[in-house]
N, C-alpha and C positions, 0 to 999 in steps of 0.2 A: 457209355452214353445210352440213354433210352431213345432208340430210333423211332418208336411209336409216337412219343411226344414230339420229337423233332419233325417227323413227317406231318403231324397235325399242324404244327406251326407253319411249315412250308405251304401246306394246302390253304391255310388261312390267309397268308400273305399273298399267295397266287390268286385267291378268290377276289380280294379287294383291290388288286392292282390293275392298271391299264395294260395295254398290249406292250408298251415300252417297259413297264415295270416287270412284266413276266419275262421279257428277254433279259433284263438286268438280273432278275432272280436266278435264271438258268445259268447266266454267265458266272455269277458269284458262287453258286453251288457246285457247278461242274468244273469250271476252269480255275477257281480260286480255292474253295474249301477242300475239294477232293484232292487237288494237286498238292495242297499244303499237307493234308493228312497222310496221303499215300507216298509222296515222293520227297517233298521239300524238307520235312522233319528229318528224314534219313540222311539227306545230303549234308545238313548242318550238324548232325549228331556228333561228328568227330572233329569239329572245328577247333576246339581247345586242345584236345588230346594230340592231334597231329600238327599243331602249330609249332614248328621246330626252329630254334635259333642255334647258330653255330657257337655256342658257349655253354659251359657247365656251371656258370655263376648262379648260385641259388637265388631265386626270385626274379632273375632277369627275364625269363620267358613269360612269366605271369604278368609282369609290369608292361612288357611290350605288347602282349596280347590285349590287355585292358586298354592300352593307348590306341591301338588300331581298330579294335572292336569294342567301343564303349557300350553299345547295345547290340545284341545279336540280331541278325536279319529275321530269324525265325520268331523271336519274341515280339519284334515290331510288327510282323505280319499278323501274328495272333491277336495283338491288341487292335490292329487296323480292322481285321475281320469282325471282331466283337463290336467295335464302335460303329462300323458301317452297316451292320445288320440290326442293331437295336432300334433305330427309328421305324423300321417296318413293323416291329412288334408293338410299337406305340399305336400304330394305326389299328391293329387288331384289338388292342385294349380299348381304344376309343369306340370302336363298333360294339364291343361287348358291353361297354358302359351304356351306350344307347339302347341296346336290347334289354338290359337289366332295368333301365329307367322306364321303358315301355311296359315291362311286366309289372312294375310297381304302380304305374299309373292305371293300368288295366285292373289290378286288384283293388285299388282305391276307388276308381270311378264306377265300377260295375256296369250297369246298363247305360250309364251316361258317358262311358269311356269314349274318347275321341282320339284316334291314333295320330300321333305327332310325327312319327318316323315310320311310314309304311315300308320303306326299304332302308334299314339302318346302315347298310353298306354304301348307300349312295353318297357321293362326295359333294356335299353341300353344307353350308354353315360352318360350324367348328371343325367338322371332319375334313372339309376342303382345305382349311388352313393347316390342320395337322399333317395332311398328306403332302401339301406343298412344302411346308417347313422340313418334313422328313427328307424330301428329295434334295433340298438345298443343303441340309446337314450332311447327307451321305456324300454329295459332291465335294463339300468343304473338307470332310474328313480325309477323303482320298487325296485331295490337293495338298493338305498339310503333311500327310505321310510321304507323298512324293517329294516334297521339299526336304523333309527330315532325312530321307534316304539319300537325296542328292547332296545335302550338306555333310552328312557323316561319311558317305562313300562317293567321292567325286565321280561324276558321270555314271554313277550306278555300277561301277566296275571295280573288281579286285585285282591288284597286281599279283604276279607270281611270287615276287620277293619284295620285302620292305626292309629298310635299314633303320635300326633303333640304337639310340645312344643315351637312353634314360638310365638314371641310377636305379638299381645297383649294377648295371652292366659295366664291365671294366673298360670298354671302348665301343666303337661303332660295330655292331654285330648285324649279320644278315639273318633275317627270319623268313621262313617259307610257309606260305598258306596252303592248307590242304585243299586239293581239287578246285583251284580257282576258276578254271574254264567252265566246269559243270555248274558252279555257283553263279557265275556270270550269266549263263544261259537261263537259269531259273529266275534270277533277278530281273533280267530283261523281260521274261515272260510275265512276271508279276507286274512290272511297270506298264507294259502294254495293256494288260487286262484292266488295270486300274484306270488308265486313260480312257479306255472304251466305256467303263462304268461311269466315269465322270460325264462323258458326252451323252450317254443314255439318260442319266439323271437330269441333265440340263435340258435335253430335248423333251423329256417327259414333263418337266416343269413348264416349259414354253407351251407345250400342247395343252396342259391343264389350264393355264391362264387364258390361252386363246379360245378354248372351248367354253370357258365361263363367260 
């Protein structure tokens, strides 16, 4: 990863955000992205390898694992983080479009040039709508993923043992999940931070509407 480019993007998002947006950005970067990169990936790195069933029937363990883990937590979180951060980049792109448009108008107008956007980052007109829709989209993405996690993994928890009777298993077999307690702690942490991000996005949207 090119951290110089990533740092530039973060500074751009931070520059054009409100106070609530800066808190949201810090929460996503520190408590979600860094925790995901540093710790969560390692916790789920052995989930398939250490998923043990008390049978030697070929294919039984793979079928049971696919049934109880249709989509890995870690891949869902990665998709969630990508989708939830993209709208902030759209705001930067909108500001860059305004700046480029001003430069073209200045080059074409010469001495008769009249500045249309003295402050391209000011949230008015189309940029106001872009910023507001980005907030609603981010809150909606987090809500959808919270529902997906709840639907796939009831109450956001993993049991220590599951029973599986899918073919080609010869009978009802007991399967044991690797480090379920540690995974439950990280899942709860991600759920709580997602809820806080939803609240911050909705509060910022309310603040933006009220200020206008």
